C-alpha positions as CSV (number, residue, x, y, z in Angstrom):
1,X,0.0,0.0,0.0
2,X,1.7,3.2,-1.2
3,X,1.2,6.1,1.2
4,X,3.0,9.4,1.7
5,X,3.1,10.7,5.3
6,X,4.7,14.0,6.4
7,X,5.5,15.3,9.8
8,X,5.4,19.1,10.2
9,X,5.8,21.4,13.2
10,X,8.0,24.0,14.8
11,X,11.6,23.5,15.9
12,X,11.8,21.0,18.7
13,X,8.2,19.8,18.4
14,X,9.1,16.1,17.9
15,X,8.8,15.7,14.2
16,X,11.9,13.6,13.8
17,X,11.2,11.5,16.9
18,X,7.7,10.7,15.6
19,X,8.8,10.1,12.0
20,X,11.5,7.6,13.3
21,X,9.1,5.9,15.7
22,X,6.5,5.3,12.9
23,X,9.3,4.1,10.6
24,X,10.5,1.6,13.2
25,X,7.0,0.4,14.0
26,X,6.1,-0.2,10.3
27,X,9.5,-1.9,9.7
28,X,8.9,-4.3,12.6
29,X,5.5,-5.2,11.0
30,X,7.3,-5.9,7.7
31,X,5.5,-3.1,6.0
32,X,7.7,-1.7,3.2
33,X,8.7,1.8,4.4
34,X,11.1,4.5,3.5
35,X,12.1,7.4,5.8
36,X,13.4,10.7,4.4
37,X,13.6,14.4,5.3
38,X,13.7,17.9,4.0
39,X,15.7,19.8,3.3
40,X,18.0,17.1,2.0
41,X,17.2,13.5,1.5
42,X,19.3,13.3,-1.6
43,X,22.9,14.1,-2.4
44,X,21.9,17.4,-4.0
45,X,19.4,18.2,-1.3
46,X,22.0,17.7,1.4
47,X,24.4,20.0,-0.3
48,X,21.7,22.7,-0.8
49,X,20.6,22.3,2.9
50,X,24.2,22.7,4.1
51,X,24.7,25.7,1.9
52,X,21.4,27.4,3.0
53,X,22.2,26.8,6.6
54,X,25.5,28.6,6.4
55,X,24.3,31.2,3.9
56,X,21.6,32.7,6.2
57,X,23.9,35.7,6.9
58,X,25.0,36.0,3.3
59,X,22.2,38.2,2.2
60,X,20.5,35.6,0.0
61,X,17.2,36.9,-1.2
62,X,14.0,35.3,0.1
63,X,13.0,34.3,-3.4
64,X,16.4,32.7,-4.1
65,X,16.1,30.7,-0.8
66,X,12.6,29.5,-1.8
67,X,13.8,28.4,-5.2
68,X,16.7,26.5,-3.7
69,X,14.4,24.7,-1.2
70,X,12.1,23.8,-4.1
71,X,15.0,22.5,-6.2
72,X,15.9,20.3,-3.2
73,X,12.3,19.1,-3.0
74,X,12.1,18.4,-6.8
75,X,15.1,16.2,-6.5
76,X,13.7,14.4,-3.5
77,X,10.4,13.7,-5.3
78,X,12.2,12.5,-8.4
79,X,14.8,10.3,-6.6
80,X,13.1,9.1,-3.5
81,X,9.4,9.8,-3.1
82,X,8.0,8.8,-6.5
83,X,10.1,5.6,-6.8
84,X,9.2,4.6,-3.2
85,X,5.5,5.1,-3.9
86,X,5.7,3.3,-7.3
87,X,7.3,0.3,-5.3
88,X,4.2,0.3,-3.0
89,X,6.1,1.7,0.0
90,X,5.0,3.9,2.8
91,X,7.1,7.0,2.4
92,X,7.6,9.1,5.6
93,X,9.0,12.6,5.3
94,X,10.3,14.7,8.1
95,X,9.1,18.1,6.9
96,X,7.6,18.9,3.4
97,X,5.6,21.6,1.8
98,X,4.0,23.0,5.0
99,X,7.4,24.0,6.2
100,X,8.0,26.0,3.1
101,X,4.7,27.9,3.7
102,X,5.7,28.6,7.3
103,X,9.4,29.5,6.8
104,X,9.6,31.0,3.3
105,X,6.1,32.5,3.0
106,X,5.4,33.8,6.5
107,X,8.9,33.8,7.8
108,X,10.5,35.5,4.8
109,X,7.5,37.5,3.7
110,X,6.8,35.9,0.4
111,X,3.3,35.6,-1.0
């Protein structure tokens, strides 16, 4: 049964803990499951995430930041999420689109 589950919430709210707990529980029940995260989850995504974390003080524009996060997400969808779902796996993602709305839209003032 292919299913896409995301965990969203503020910093320190337990997203990672809950995502890992669900992954472990499904794994113990022999349910095909994949655990990933944003930003990152792919080689390109990890590089972009690392760069964005260190570039916060570099004057990067909010739009550029948004586009970089979306490039990371596009790679994650192409490399990890879609193949996992096509294989009938439950794909669990620690953060996804709601985080973009919170951090880039509200946090950085983008529409």
